[in-house]
C-alpha positions in Angstrom: -13.1 -16.7 9.3 -14.1 -17.6 5.8 -17.4 -15.7 6.2 -15.3 -12.7 7.6 -12.9 -12.9 4.6 -15.8 -12.9 2.1 -17.4 -10.0 3.9 -14.3 -8.0 3.9 -13.6 -8.8 0.3 -16.9 -7.4 -0.6 -17.0 -4.2 1.5 -13.6 -3.1 2.6 -13.0 -0.8 -0.4 -16.4 0.9 0.2 -15.4 1.3 3.8 -12.1 2.9 2.8 -13.9 5.4 0.6 -16.2 6.4 3.6 -13.4 6.5 6.1 -11.2 8.7 3.7 -14.1 11.1 3.3 -14.8 11.2 7.1 -11.1 11.8 8.0 -10.6 14.5 5.4 -13.9 16.2 6.6 -12.7 16.2 10.2 -9.0 17.4 9.2 -9.8 21.2 9.5 -10.8 21.0 13.0 -7.7 19.0 14.2 -5.2 21.0 16.2 -2.1 19.2 15.3 1.4 20.7 14.4 1.7 20.8 10.6 4.3 18.1 10.3 2.1 15.7 12.4 -0.8 16.8 10.4 0.9 15.8 7.3 1.5 12.4 8.7 -2.3 12.2 9.5 -3.2 12.9 6.0 -1.5 9.8 4.8 -4.2 7.6 6.1 -7.2 9.2 4.1 -4.9 9.7 1.0 -3.9 6.2 1.0 -7.6 5.1 1.4 -8.6 7.3 -1.7 -5.7 5.4 -3.4 -7.1 2.1 -2.4 -10.5 2.9 -3.9 -8.9 3.6 -7.3 -6.6 0.5 -6.9 -9.0 -2.2 -5.5 -12.5 -1.2 -6.6 -13.9 -4.3 -8.3 -10.9 -6.3 -7.3 -9.0 -4.5 -10.2 -5.4 -4.5 -8.9 -5.4 -8.2 -8.0 -6.8 -9.2 -11.3 -4.5 -6.9 -13.2 -1.4 -8.2 -11.4 -2.4 -11.8 -11.9 -3.1 -11.3 -15.5 -0.2 -9.1 -16.5 2.6 -9.9 -14.1 2.0 -13.6 -13.2 0.7 -15.0 -16.4 -2.9 -15.6 -15.4 -2.0 -17.5 -12.3 -3.6 -16.6 -8.9 -0.4 -15.5 -7.2 -1.9 -12.4 -5.6 -4.9 -13.8 -3.6 -7.8 -12.1 -2.0 -6.5 -12.9 1.5 -3.1 -11.4 0.6 -4.8 -8.1 -0.5 -6.8 -8.0 2.6 -3.8 -8.5 4.8 -1.5 -6.1 3.0 -4.1 -3.3 2.9 -5.9 -3.6 6.2 -3.5 -4.5 9.2 -0.4 -3.5 7.2 -1.2 -0.2 5.4 -3.8 1.1 7.8 -1.9 -0.2 10.8 1.5 1.3 9.8 -0.1 4.7 9.0 -2.0 4.6 12.5 1.3 3.7 14.2 3.2 6.3 12.4 0.7 9.0 13.3 1.0 8.0 17.1 4.7 7.9 16.8 4.8 11.3 15.4 2.4 12.7 17.9 4.2 11.1 21.0 7.8 11.1 20.0 8.1 13.8 17.4 7.3 13.9 13.6 10.4 12.3 12.4 9.4 9.0 14.0 6.4 8.9 11.8 8.4 9.0 8.5 7.7 5.4 7.7 4.2 6.6 6.4 5.7 8.9 3.6 8.3 6.3 2.7 5.8 3.5 2.3 3.8 5.9 0.2 6.6 6.9 -2.0 7.9 3.3 -2.5 4.3 2.4 -3.4 4.0 5.2 -5.9 7.4 4.4 -7.5 6.3 0.8 -7.9 3.2 1.9 -9.8 5.2 4.2 -12.1 7.8 1.4 -12.8 5.0 -1.1 -13.6 3.3 1.4 -15.9 6.5 2.1 -17.7 7.5 -1.6 -18.0 4.2 -2.9 -19.2 3.4 0.3 -21.2 -0.1 0.8 -19.8 -2.1 2.1 -16.9 -2.3 0.0 -13.8 -4.8 0.5 -11.0 -3.8 3.0 -8.4 -1.4 4.9 -10.9 -3.4 8.1 -11.1 -3.5 8.6 -7.2 0.1 7.6 -6.9 1.0 10.5 -9.1 -1.5 13.2 -8.0 -1.7 12.3 -4.3 1.1 10.0 -3.2 4.1 11.8 -4.7 3.2 15.3 -3.6 2.2 14.4 -0.1 5.2 12.0 0.7 7.8 14.3 -0.9 6.5 17.4 0.9 6.3 15.4 4.2 9.8 14.0 3.9 11.1 17.4 3.0 9.5 19.3 5.8 10.3 16.7 8.6 13.6 15.6 7.2 15.1 19.1 7.4 15.1 19.0 11.3 14.3 15.3 12.3 17.8 13.9 11.9 19.2 11.1 9.9 18.4 8.1 12.0 14.6 8.4 11.8 14.8 8.9 8.0 16.9 5.7 7.7 14.6 3.7 9.8 11.5 4.9 8.0 13.0 4.2 4.5 14.3 0.8 5.6 10.9 -0.3 7.1 9.2 0.8 3.8 11.4 -1.1 1.6 11.4 -4.1 3.8 7.7 -4.1 3.9 7.4 -4.0 0.0 10.2 -6.7 -0.3 8.3 -9.0 2.1 5.0 -8.6 0.1 7.0 -9.3 -3.1 8.6 -12.4 -1.5 5.4 -14.0 -0.4 3.5 -13.4 -3.6 6.5 -14.6 -5.7 6.7 -17.8 -3.5 3.1 -18.5 -4.1 3.6 -17.9 -7.9 6.5 -20.3 -7.9 4.5 -22.9 -6.1 1.8 -22.4 -8.7 4.2 -22.8 -11.5 5.6 -26.1 -10.0 2.2 -27.5 -9.4 1.2 -26.7 -13.1 4.4 -28.3 -14.4 3.9 -31.5 -12.3 0.2 -31.7 -13.6 1.5 -31.3 -17.1 4.0 -34.0 -16.7 1.5 -36.5 -15.2 -0.9 -35.8 -18.0 1.8 -36.4 -20.7 2.8 -39.7 -19.1 
């Protein structure tokens, strides 16, 4: 498992870039209804965002340095779990749900995207500087997610909208809770070491 984690840490962003290019290249020949096609686009667009965000491990280093005071609160393993099974998995499940049961049941994909984009914008405003992933959040995430929610939401009903929004918010809250718990643990460990050293 350690070898797999190290391999993924080195190559997953490159893989995301190649997969995004392949999915975008295949997009013109897909015979999907427009609302389902918009859900499909969330996968390659998110992968392009991941390249900007995580190339060179930039986002993890940025978050640990600027948000967590130099502590390793956001780990390599956390980045891999968040971006591979969760992000890619949710977008894939949303596509299948939209295809099988109707576009409204894939709305979790744009809601995850818009919550992520807003998080990047809030972080940038709070810190007063660029954070990795900000550019694609503005030029890709916001237009696609808003257009998808607007198009599907007009006829999809309120329940799928609420479910999609709730799942997106819960996912981000879970990520924040896990990373915050690790941060608190690191702070407590650091304080204990300082006290032992002083005594």
